[in-house]
NUTOR-405711 format. One line per field, with one value per residue (C-alpha): residue number from 1; x, y, z; residue in three letters. Coordinates in nm, 3 decimals, m for minus. Example, Ala and Ser with C-alpha at 12.3 -4.5 7.8 and 13.67 -1.06 7.14 Angstrom:
# residues 2
num	c(1	2)
xx	c(1.230	1.367)
yy	c(m0.450	m0.106)
zz	c(0.780	0.714)
residuo	c(ALA	SER)
This chain:
# residues 421
num	c(1	2	3	4	5	6	7	8	9	10	11	12	13	14	15	16	17	18	19	20	21	22	23	24	25	26	27	28	29	30	31	32	33	34	35	36	37	38	39	40	41	42	43	44	45	46	47	48	49	50	51	52	53	54	55	56	57	58	59	60	61	62	63	64	65	66	67	68	69	70	71	72	73	74	75	76	77	78	79	80	81	82	83	84	85	86	87	88	89	90	91	92	93	94	95	96	97	98	99	100	101	102	103	104	105	106	107	108	109	110	111	112	113	114	115	116	117	118	119	120	121	122	123	124	125	126	127	128	129	130	131	132	133	134	135	136	137	138	139	140	141	142	143	144	145	146	147	148	149	150	151	152	153	154	155	156	157	158	159	160	161	162	163	164	165	166	167	168	169	170	171	172	173	174	175	176	177	178	179	180	181	182	183	184	185	186	187	188	189	190	191	192	193	194	195	196	197	198	199	200	201	202	203	204	205	206	207	208	209	210	211	212	213	214	215	216	217	218	219	220	221	222	223	224	225	226	227	228	229	230	231	232	233	234	235	236	237	238	239	240	241	242	243	244	245	246	247	248	249	250	251	252	253	254	255	256	257	258	259	260	261	262	263	264	265	266	267	268	269	270	271	272	273	274	275	276	277	278	279	280	281	282	283	284	285	286	287	288	289	290	291	292	293	294	295	296	297	298	299	300	301	302	303	304	305	306	307	308	309	310	311	312	313	314	315	316	317	318	319	320	321	322	323	324	325	326	327	328	329	330	331	332	333	334	335	336	337	338	339	340	341	342	343	344	345	346	347	348	349	350	351	352	353	354	355	356	357	358	359	360	361	362	363	364	365	366	367	368	369	370	371	372	373	374	375	376	377	378	379	380	381	382	383	384	385	386	387	388	389	390	391	392	393	394	395	396	397	398	399	400	401	402	403	404	405	406	407	408	409	410	411	412	413	414	415	416	417	418	419	420	421)
xx	c(m0.684	m0.592	m0.818	m0.705	m0.931	m0.722	m0.675	m0.707	m0.969	m0.985	m0.808	m1.057	m1.357	m1.275	m1.463	m1.409	m1.423	m1.111	m0.929	m0.627	m0.704	m0.338	m0.013	0.315	0.653	1.013	0.902	1.106	1.038	1.041	0.951	1.097	1.368	1.647	2.033	2.341	2.500	2.389	2.441	2.295	1.975	1.987	2.013	1.767	1.550	1.222	0.878	0.578	0.223	m0.085	m0.386	m0.663	m1.066	m1.286	m1.645	m1.731	m1.661	m1.468	m1.149	m0.795	m0.492	m0.173	m0.171	0.197	0.317	0.533	0.603	0.948	1.070	0.971	1.154	1.068	1.357	1.519	1.641	1.265	1.167	0.790	0.706	0.564	0.591	0.835	0.535	0.365	0.058	0.113	0.148	m0.109	m0.348	m0.199	m0.283	m0.642	m0.692	m0.579	m0.767	m1.093	m1.047	m1.020	m1.309	m1.537	m1.482	m1.423	m1.088	m0.895	m0.694	m0.792	m0.528	m0.443	m0.266	m0.121	m0.075	0.219	0.305	0.619	0.843	0.552	0.447	0.078	0.085	0.279	m0.002	m0.275	m0.163	m0.010	m0.327	m0.579	m0.334	m0.373	m0.144	m0.044	0.169	0.277	0.391	0.621	0.945	1.102	1.032	1.330	1.415	1.644	1.482	1.188	1.480	1.291	0.949	0.719	0.342	0.275	0.344	0.597	0.719	0.804	1.028	0.819	0.499	0.194	0.040	m0.250	0.021	0.040	m0.022	m0.186	m0.445	m0.780	m0.741	m0.998	m0.853	m0.673	m0.522	m0.414	m0.314	m0.182	m0.107	m0.342	m0.207	0.065	m0.092	m0.173	m0.434	m0.626	m0.915	m0.679	m0.508	m0.835	m0.943	m0.639	m0.729	m1.087	m0.893	m0.726	m1.099	m1.343	m1.665	m1.771	m1.470	m1.646	m1.318	m1.317	m1.090	m0.972	m0.806	m0.661	m0.575	m0.542	m0.869	m0.841	m1.137	m0.941	m0.626	m0.867	m1.034	m0.717	m0.506	m0.251	m0.013	0.235	0.029	0.050	0.375	0.509	0.461	0.084	m0.042	m0.417	m0.605	m0.963	m1.306	m1.529	m1.730	m1.411	m1.328	m1.668	m1.674	m1.386	m1.457	m1.829	m1.710	m1.433	m1.720	m1.700	m2.001	m1.945	m1.936	m1.839	m1.641	m1.518	m1.258	m0.949	m0.610	m0.770	m0.980	m0.652	m0.747	m1.016	m1.077	m1.287	m1.409	m1.543	m1.712	m1.630	m1.947	m2.054	m2.113	m2.546	m2.543	m2.366	m2.657	m2.613	m2.585	m2.902	m2.778	m2.484	m2.638	m2.864	m2.598	m2.448	m2.156	m1.913	m1.602	m1.586	m1.641	m1.314	m1.148	m1.239	m1.100	m0.799	m0.531	m0.600	m0.599	m0.298	m0.098	m0.277	m0.128	0.230	0.254	0.159	0.413	0.700	0.640	0.630	0.999	1.138	1.006	1.199	1.494	1.526	1.474	1.764	1.600	1.647	1.339	1.322	1.057	0.977	0.867	1.118	0.898	0.678	0.503	0.816	0.977	0.658	0.659	1.007	0.964	0.691	0.836	1.166	1.284	1.656	1.883	1.591	1.580	1.888	1.760	1.467	1.388	1.216	1.197	1.281	1.659	1.677	1.650	1.927	2.236	2.032	1.954	1.567	1.541	1.513	1.669	1.899	1.861	1.975	1.744	1.833	1.717	1.522	1.845	2.041	1.769	1.894	2.231	2.047	1.745	1.554	1.295	1.037	0.947	0.726	0.487	0.456	0.132	m0.097	m0.194	0.133	0.143	0.123	0.398	0.626	0.526	0.647	0.973	1.059	1.030	1.218	1.514	1.461	1.378	1.263	1.206	1.058	0.704	0.528	0.340	0.137	0.048	m0.276	m0.566	m0.492	m0.488	m0.222	m0.508	m0.329	m0.419	m0.275	m0.073	m0.110	0.080	0.002	0.373	0.509	0.798	0.681	0.464	0.217	0.058	m0.168	m0.391	m0.544	m0.412)
yy	c(m2.453	m2.585	m2.369	m2.445	m2.183	m2.001	m2.000	m1.628	m1.337	m1.134	m0.788	m0.626	m0.705	m0.973	m1.223	m1.581	m1.692	m1.634	m1.897	m1.934	m1.970	m1.895	m1.934	m1.816	m1.933	m1.742	m1.402	m1.079	m0.904	m0.588	m0.415	m0.053	m0.115	m0.029	m0.128	m0.010	m0.381	m0.669	m0.923	m0.705	m0.688	m1.084	m1.149	m0.928	m1.136	m1.370	m1.422	m1.602	m1.482	m1.690	m1.531	m1.566	m1.428	m1.323	m1.384	m1.172	m0.858	m0.928	m0.820	m1.029	m1.039	m1.236	m1.430	m1.473	m1.105	m1.013	m0.647	m0.659	m0.815	m0.518	m0.178	0.187	0.396	0.685	0.366	0.287	0.439	0.459	0.758	0.752	1.170	1.092	0.983	1.276	1.019	1.008	1.344	1.461	1.207	1.327	1.712	1.589	1.391	1.722	1.983	1.754	1.698	2.033	2.165	1.884	1.995	2.362	2.280	2.592	2.770	2.504	2.203	1.869	1.601	1.321	0.996	0.799	1.084	0.905	1.219	1.466	1.552	1.483	1.676	2.020	1.999	2.008	2.310	2.505	2.497	2.523	2.773	2.505	2.410	2.099	1.842	1.429	1.136	0.903	0.768	0.711	1.079	1.238	1.616	1.675	1.576	1.866	2.198	2.446	2.359	2.718	2.522	2.547	2.178	2.008	1.699	1.422	1.108	0.921	0.661	0.804	0.590	0.536	0.782	1.036	1.394	1.580	1.833	1.738	1.889	1.972	1.667	1.378	1.201	0.844	0.724	0.381	0.366	0.136	m0.180	m0.179	m0.219	m0.534	m0.426	m0.228	m0.198	m0.039	0.177	0.320	0.368	0.590	0.787	0.878	0.997	1.294	1.351	1.581	1.562	1.950	2.065	1.812	1.670	1.496	1.146	1.035	0.720	0.510	0.171	m0.083	m0.219	m0.616	m0.692	m0.577	m0.845	m1.111	m1.049	m1.029	m1.338	m1.022	m1.224	m0.897	m0.704	m0.980	m0.919	m0.897	m0.528	m0.537	m0.797	m0.587	m0.590	m0.421	m0.411	m0.117	m0.366	m0.452	m0.079	0.095	m0.196	m0.057	0.276	0.271	0.078	0.360	0.604	0.764	0.834	0.715	1.022	0.897	0.570	0.562	0.340	0.550	0.502	0.218	0.035	0.025	0.262	0.245	0.605	0.639	0.951	0.981	1.222	1.161	1.195	1.102	0.720	0.783	0.953	0.720	0.633	0.311	0.318	0.099	0.039	m0.114	m0.296	m0.429	m0.549	m0.890	m0.810	m1.128	m1.165	m1.511	m1.681	m1.463	m1.599	m1.948	m1.912	m1.714	m1.969	m2.147	m1.830	m1.731	m2.060	m1.987	m1.630	m1.742	m1.993	m1.792	m1.440	m1.746	m1.849	m1.518	m1.433	m1.780	m1.768	m1.466	m1.586	m1.885	m1.709	m1.474	m1.219	m0.985	m0.866	m0.566	m0.489	m0.119	m0.050	m0.124	m0.137	m0.371	m0.465	m0.594	m0.764	m0.993	m1.099	m1.175	m1.361	m1.524	m1.603	m1.735	m1.570	m1.456	m1.561	m1.443	m1.079	m0.859	m0.524	m0.353	0.023	0.327	0.715	0.766	0.924	0.791	0.441	0.431	0.208	0.034	m0.315	m0.428	m0.693	m1.053	m1.102	m0.827	m0.713	m0.338	m0.034	0.187	0.485	0.484	0.603	0.290	0.107	0.294	0.072	m0.214	m0.264	m0.516	m0.726	m0.779	m0.471	m0.580	m0.262	m0.331	m0.126	m0.069	0.288	0.360	0.190	0.568	0.723	0.406	0.445	0.770	0.708	0.376	0.561	0.877	0.658	0.447	0.088	0.013	m0.370	m0.345	m0.547	m0.371	m0.601	m0.441	m0.672	m0.690	m0.984	m1.310	m1.386	m1.149	m1.015	m0.905	m0.462	m0.241	0.038	0.287	0.093	m0.220	m0.234	m0.561	m0.445	m0.097	m0.103	m0.354	m0.370	m0.598	m0.331	m0.015	0.247)
zz	c(0.025	0.353	0.625	0.968	1.279	1.491	1.919	1.946	1.899	1.574	1.650	1.493	1.655	1.896	1.720	1.762	1.426	1.251	1.061	0.830	0.452	0.293	0.379	0.268	0.447	0.461	0.301	0.401	0.700	0.592	0.216	0.205	0.365	0.183	0.204	0.060	0.041	m0.179	0.101	0.380	0.178	0.129	0.473	0.628	0.842	0.698	0.868	0.742	0.666	0.777	0.644	0.936	0.777	1.040	0.896	1.222	1.042	0.692	0.835	0.685	0.898	0.919	1.280	1.230	1.270	1.505	1.574	1.660	1.314	1.119	1.121	1.040	1.041	0.776	0.584	0.536	0.189	0.060	m0.122	m0.452	m0.487	m0.783	m1.022	m1.204	m1.179	m0.841	m0.764	m0.961	m0.756	m0.448	m0.453	m0.594	m0.312	m0.040	m0.249	m0.274	0.153	0.215	0.031	0.134	0.517	0.458	0.641	0.600	0.869	1.078	1.266	1.154	1.265	1.009	1.184	0.956	0.721	0.581	0.393	0.479	0.114	0.186	0.532	0.403	0.086	0.321	0.566	0.184	0.022	0.324	0.504	0.838	1.064	1.103	1.325	1.149	1.313	1.132	1.263	0.912	0.848	0.719	0.815	0.586	0.303	0.330	0.379	0.530	0.538	0.556	0.482	0.823	0.938	1.223	1.207	1.472	1.420	1.691	1.620	1.709	2.067	2.311	2.529	2.242	2.415	2.151	2.130	1.923	1.600	1.318	1.112	1.127	0.857	0.853	0.498	0.386	0.823	0.946	0.716	0.935	1.268	1.375	1.702	1.487	1.746	1.944	1.726	1.589	1.986	1.997	1.708	1.875	2.188	1.997	1.820	1.965	1.876	1.993	1.748	1.522	1.426	1.098	1.050	0.696	0.678	0.368	0.291	0.021	m0.062	0.021	m0.215	m0.512	m0.370	m0.348	m0.661	m0.842	m0.672	m0.608	m0.487	m0.527	m0.292	0.039	0.251	0.591	0.652	0.591	0.857	0.851	0.538	0.516	0.336	0.363	0.646	0.827	0.797	0.909	1.204	1.380	1.320	1.448	1.748	1.842	1.845	1.518	1.268	0.887	0.652	0.346	0.158	m0.197	m0.379	m0.592	m0.792	m0.998	m0.748	m0.521	m0.218	m0.003	0.183	0.450	0.663	0.967	1.257	1.610	1.805	2.154	2.230	2.272	1.967	1.715	1.390	1.238	0.851	0.785	0.423	0.572	0.821	0.570	0.330	0.319	0.160	0.259	0.165	0.235	m0.153	m0.237	0.012	m0.017	m0.384	m0.350	m0.256	m0.579	m0.773	m0.624	m0.703	m1.104	m1.112	m0.984	m1.208	m1.482	m1.410	m1.365	m1.685	m1.861	m1.692	m1.760	m2.099	m2.173	m2.037	m2.206	m2.580	m2.488	m2.350	m2.024	m1.787	m1.559	m1.290	m1.273	m0.961	m0.671	m0.352	m0.200	m0.484	m0.635	m0.350	m0.300	m0.662	m0.651	m0.320	m0.486	m0.873	m0.729	m1.065	m0.882	m1.196	m1.466	m1.289	m1.209	m1.191	m1.083	m1.173	m1.055	m1.082	m0.703	m0.703	m0.291	m0.451	m0.703	m0.652	m0.340	m0.280	m0.199	0.076	m0.007	m0.356	m0.290	m0.659	m0.724	m0.790	m1.101	m1.249	m1.568	m1.802	m1.704	m1.986	m2.305	m2.216	m2.082	m2.305	m2.178	m2.378	m2.096	m1.835	m1.584	m1.463	m1.030	m1.084	m1.382	m1.310	m1.394	m1.738	m1.939	m1.701	m1.764	m2.150	m2.198	m2.011	m2.200	m2.512	m2.394	m2.291	m2.629	m2.551	m2.860	m2.832	m2.484	m2.428	m2.145	m1.915	m1.603	m1.277	m1.321	m1.269	m1.248	m1.625	m1.875	m2.065	m2.371	m2.491	m2.726	m2.542	m2.775	m3.082	m3.285	m3.446	m3.322	m3.099	m2.968	m2.645	m2.544	m2.216	m1.994	m1.873	m2.081	m2.137)
residuo	c(UNK	UNK	UNK	UNK	UNK	UNK	UNK	UNK	UNK	UNK	UNK	UNK	UNK	UNK	UNK	UNK	UNK	UNK	UNK	UNK	UNK	UNK	UNK	UNK	UNK	UNK	UNK	UNK	UNK	UNK	UNK	UNK	UNK	UNK	UNK	UNK	UNK	UNK	UNK	UNK	UNK	UNK	UNK	UNK	UNK	UNK	UNK	UNK	UNK	UNK	UNK	UNK	UNK	UNK	UNK	UNK	UNK	UNK	UNK	UNK	UNK	UNK	UNK	UNK	UNK	UNK	UNK	UNK	UNK	UNK	UNK	UNK	UNK	UNK	UNK	UNK	UNK	UNK	UNK	UNK	UNK	UNK	UNK	UNK	UNK	UNK	UNK	UNK	UNK	UNK	UNK	UNK	UNK	UNK	UNK	UNK	UNK	UNK	UNK	UNK	UNK	UNK	UNK	UNK	UNK	UNK	UNK	UNK	UNK	UNK	UNK	UNK	UNK	UNK	UNK	UNK	UNK	UNK	UNK	UNK	UNK	UNK	UNK	UNK	UNK	UNK	UNK	UNK	UNK	UNK	UNK	UNK	UNK	UNK	UNK	UNK	UNK	UNK	UNK	UNK	UNK	UNK	UNK	UNK	UNK	UNK	UNK	UNK	UNK	UNK	UNK	UNK	UNK	UNK	UNK	UNK	UNK	UNK	UNK	UNK	UNK	UNK	UNK	UNK	UNK	UNK	UNK	UNK	UNK	UNK	UNK	UNK	UNK	UNK	UNK	UNK	UNK	UNK	UNK	UNK	UNK	UNK	UNK	UNK	UNK	UNK	UNK	UNK	UNK	UNK	UNK	UNK	UNK	UNK	UNK	UNK	UNK	UNK	UNK	UNK	UNK	UNK	UNK	UNK	UNK	UNK	UNK	UNK	UNK	UNK	UNK	UNK	UNK	UNK	UNK	UNK	UNK	UNK	UNK	UNK	UNK	UNK	UNK	UNK	UNK	UNK	UNK	UNK	UNK	UNK	UNK	UNK	UNK	UNK	UNK	UNK	UNK	UNK	UNK	UNK	UNK	UNK	UNK	UNK	UNK	UNK	UNK	UNK	UNK	UNK	UNK	UNK	UNK	UNK	UNK	UNK	UNK	UNK	UNK	UNK	UNK	UNK	UNK	UNK	UNK	UNK	UNK	UNK	UNK	UNK	UNK	UNK	UNK	UNK	UNK	UNK	UNK	UNK	UNK	UNK	UNK	UNK	UNK	UNK	UNK	UNK	UNK	UNK	UNK	UNK	UNK	UNK	UNK	UNK	UNK	UNK	UNK	UNK	UNK	UNK	UNK	UNK	UNK	UNK	UNK	UNK	UNK	UNK	UNK	UNK	UNK	UNK	UNK	UNK	UNK	UNK	UNK	UNK	UNK	UNK	UNK	UNK	UNK	UNK	UNK	UNK	UNK	UNK	UNK	UNK	UNK	UNK	UNK	UNK	UNK	UNK	UNK	UNK	UNK	UNK	UNK	UNK	UNK	UNK	UNK	UNK	UNK	UNK	UNK	UNK	UNK	UNK	UNK	UNK	UNK	UNK	UNK	UNK	UNK	UNK	UNK	UNK	UNK	UNK	UNK	UNK	UNK	UNK	UNK	UNK	UNK	UNK	UNK	UNK	UNK	UNK	UNK	UNK	UNK	UNK	UNK	UNK	UNK	UNK	UNK	UNK	UNK	UNK	UNK	UNK	UNK	UNK	UNK	UNK	UNK	UNK	UNK	UNK	UNK	UNK	UNK	UNK	UNK	UNK	UNK	UNK	UNK	UNK	UNK	UNK	UNK	UNK	UNK	UNK	UNK	UNK	UNK	UNK	UNK	UNK	UNK)
């Protein structure tokens, strides 16, 4: 592993200790932009990743990230709502949040609302009124929304004029923000201690990414990577008391809930202060572990092709774009599969691979299906059975090594998976 010090300060805490520990050259600058033309998808600009680790606050970020290289528009397709697994998870998450803080008949703001599903549920299930901010929101997709949600196709910034709500949600958005300290300060500006504003932030958990050498979860759009310590650090600095920290969705997501307080009344979490949580060991091991993981997946794909087999990736979002860029299996993988109909027929950035519906597999008959997220294993297995893929072997991206286990069938030629189903 090559470690290099940086001239700049940590954007999360202002510390002077950041050091680069992992570098990737020439990756697509957008993962969720979709194209109607294969060549345009292949011609998308590339950027570099230098992952830097700040030992002062345990924050990890891409020191090479440039904001002008990323694009968020109607062409950006990020929703997972067409998966029954994800839709059920999201509905449970909404109901628990409403019940935990009695958010009924209240005002809500969502920063980075995407296509609006989460905010609409918050308003519908809690009889709330909401405002969502996201330039990639597509009005035509919502139709007549009677949930009480209003959507603004713009970025939320420090200059945004917004009345203080009872709840602020920022779900899977902060990882796209480079200057996290300044951005959380902007959130604090619309959070009212007098009103008891609750803030709920959800991001990918970097501890899992490091522990599994999950190279498919490192991509240019994500310029910031959080552990509980770094996320709590930036929120406390901005003037929040931490109420709850938890992981969910197979420990992939890290959620923190906090309340805005007056600066002189902020309390420190003694347990956190006493904690010696430090990602330094995982950071030090990450570079070598990624090399081994990439080699294993590359071998699996190439050996399948060498034996005359076909491989498809199930999932066409950021994980797939990062996976394809790392394993460099352009010749061995021709198609991606996705349940989101707004992706069908489009081409992904970088590799230019085409996205097809699950029904396509009944004719294509792949030998190897690689699920980009193990949490969808049962859903994918059922879909493969439904479309008649009787010879397909299912593997899931999980961990550095390929640990095989039975996916509900023991007969050869049905379904096996690298994760427990």
